[in-house]
C-alpha positions in Angstrom: 125.7 143.7 200.5 123.0 143.0 198.4 120.2 140.0 199.3 118.5 139.8 195.8 116.5 136.6 195.0 114.8 135.8 191.6 111.9 133.8 190.9 108.1 133.5 191.6 106.8 133.6 195.1 103.9 130.9 196.0 101.0 133.1 195.8 102.4 134.3 191.9 102.2 131.2 191.1 99.1 130.3 192.5 97.2 133.0 191.0 98.4 132.7 187.5 97.2 128.6 187.5 93.6 130.3 189.1 93.5 132.4 186.1 94.6 129.4 183.6 92.0 127.7 185.2 89.4 130.1 185.0 90.0 130.8 180.7 90.0 127.4 180.3 86.9 126.7 181.6 85.5 129.8 179.3 87.0 128.2 176.4 85.7 124.4 177.2 81.8 126.0 178.1 82.5 127.3 175.4 83.6 124.5 172.6 80.7 122.6 174.2 78.4 124.5 173.2 79.9 125.1 169.9 79.5 121.3 169.8 76.5 121.1 170.4 75.4 123.5 167.9 77.0 121.7 165.2 75.6 118.6 165.9 72.4 120.0 166.0 72.7 121.7 162.5 74.5 118.6 160.6 71.2 116.2 161.4 69.0 119.1 160.7 71.1 118.9 157.2 70.8 115.5 157.5 66.8 115.3 157.4 66.1 117.9 155.0 68.5 116.2 152.5 66.9 112.8 153.3 63.4 113.9 152.5 64.9 116.4 149.5 66.3 113.3 148.3 62.8 110.8 148.5 60.9 113.2 147.2 63.6 114.1 144.4 63.7 110.2 143.1 59.6 110.1 143.9 59.1 113.3 141.5 61.9 111.4 138.5 59.6 108.0 139.2 63.0 106.2 139.8 62.5 102.7 138.8 58.6 103.5 138.6 58.1 103.7 142.7 57.0 105.9 145.3 59.7 107.1 148.0 59.5 107.5 151.5 61.3 108.8 154.6 61.1 106.5 157.8 61.9 108.4 161.2 63.1 107.1 164.4 64.7 109.4 167.7 68.6 108.2 166.3 67.7 108.0 163.1 66.6 108.4 159.2 65.5 106.2 156.5 65.4 106.8 152.7 62.9 103.6 152.2 61.3 102.2 148.4 57.8 101.8 148.0 54.4 102.9 149.5 55.3 101.4 153.2 57.9 101.0 155.0 59.9 98.3 155.5 62.5 97.7 158.0 64.4 94.2 156.6 64.4 96.1 152.8 67.8 96.1 150.9 67.1 99.0 149.4 67.1 101.0 152.5 69.4 104.0 153.3 69.2 104.6 157.0 71.3 107.4 158.2 72.1 107.3 162.1 72.1 110.3 164.1 74.8 112.0 165.8 73.9 110.7 169.7 73.5 114.0 171.4 70.7 114.7 169.4 67.4 113.3 168.8 64.0 113.4 167.0 60.3 114.5 168.1 57.8 113.3 164.7 54.9 113.8 166.3 53.8 117.1 164.2 53.4 115.2 161.8 49.6 115.0 160.2 49.2 111.5 159.9 49.9 109.2 163.0 52.6 107.2 161.4 56.2 108.1 161.9 56.8 108.0 157.9 56.5 109.9 154.9 55.8 108.4 151.8 55.9 110.5 148.7 53.8 110.5 145.0 55.1 109.6 142.2 55.5 113.0 139.6 53.8 115.1 141.9 55.9 115.1 145.4 53.1 114.9 147.3 54.0 114.3 151.0 51.7 111.4 152.7 51.7 113.7 156.0 52.7 116.9 156.4 53.8 119.5 160.2 56.8 119.4 161.7 59.9 117.1 162.8 61.9 118.9 165.4 65.7 117.6 165.8 66.6 119.1 169.6 70.4 118.5 171.9 69.2 115.4 174.6 70.7 117.0 177.2 69.1 120.5 176.8 66.0 120.2 174.2 65.2 123.5 174.4 68.3 124.1 171.9 66.7 122.3 169.0 65.8 123.1 165.5 63.0 122.4 163.4 62.0 120.8 160.1 58.5 121.9 158.3 56.8 120.1 155.1 54.4 121.4 153.4 51.5 119.9 152.2 53.1 119.8 148.2 56.3 117.5 149.8 58.6 120.5 150.5 60.9 120.3 153.5 63.0 123.0 154.9 64.9 123.9 158.2 62.6 126.8 160.0 
């Protein structure tokens, strides 16, 4: 009489669970890294687009005004005029992803804003704005602002 048992042993189940846990942790780490890169790219695109829009409005002399961009660690604000006024209803504030932060210490002017001249579009400051991950500042992108007012991702 043959004694055939069907099923899995406890060791086989533990091996399968260990393999699944290992694969899950590898995938989770990859997705986390991907999400971080997406947050950086998105924030960089927002900074470049906001600078470009303000410069475009200044060169077109929309409303016969100058336009600028004000930076904080977690937002960029497009404003009208020669100086940022936080209470102005015309401000366009864009908050960045909470995982990223801005460093704007690389600007030639000692402020956290850049104002574009009417018609020429020249900026009041040039230099760099660095967008970095709060949890890992070594992961970063840089936005370069030329004296001509043109901004691009480095």
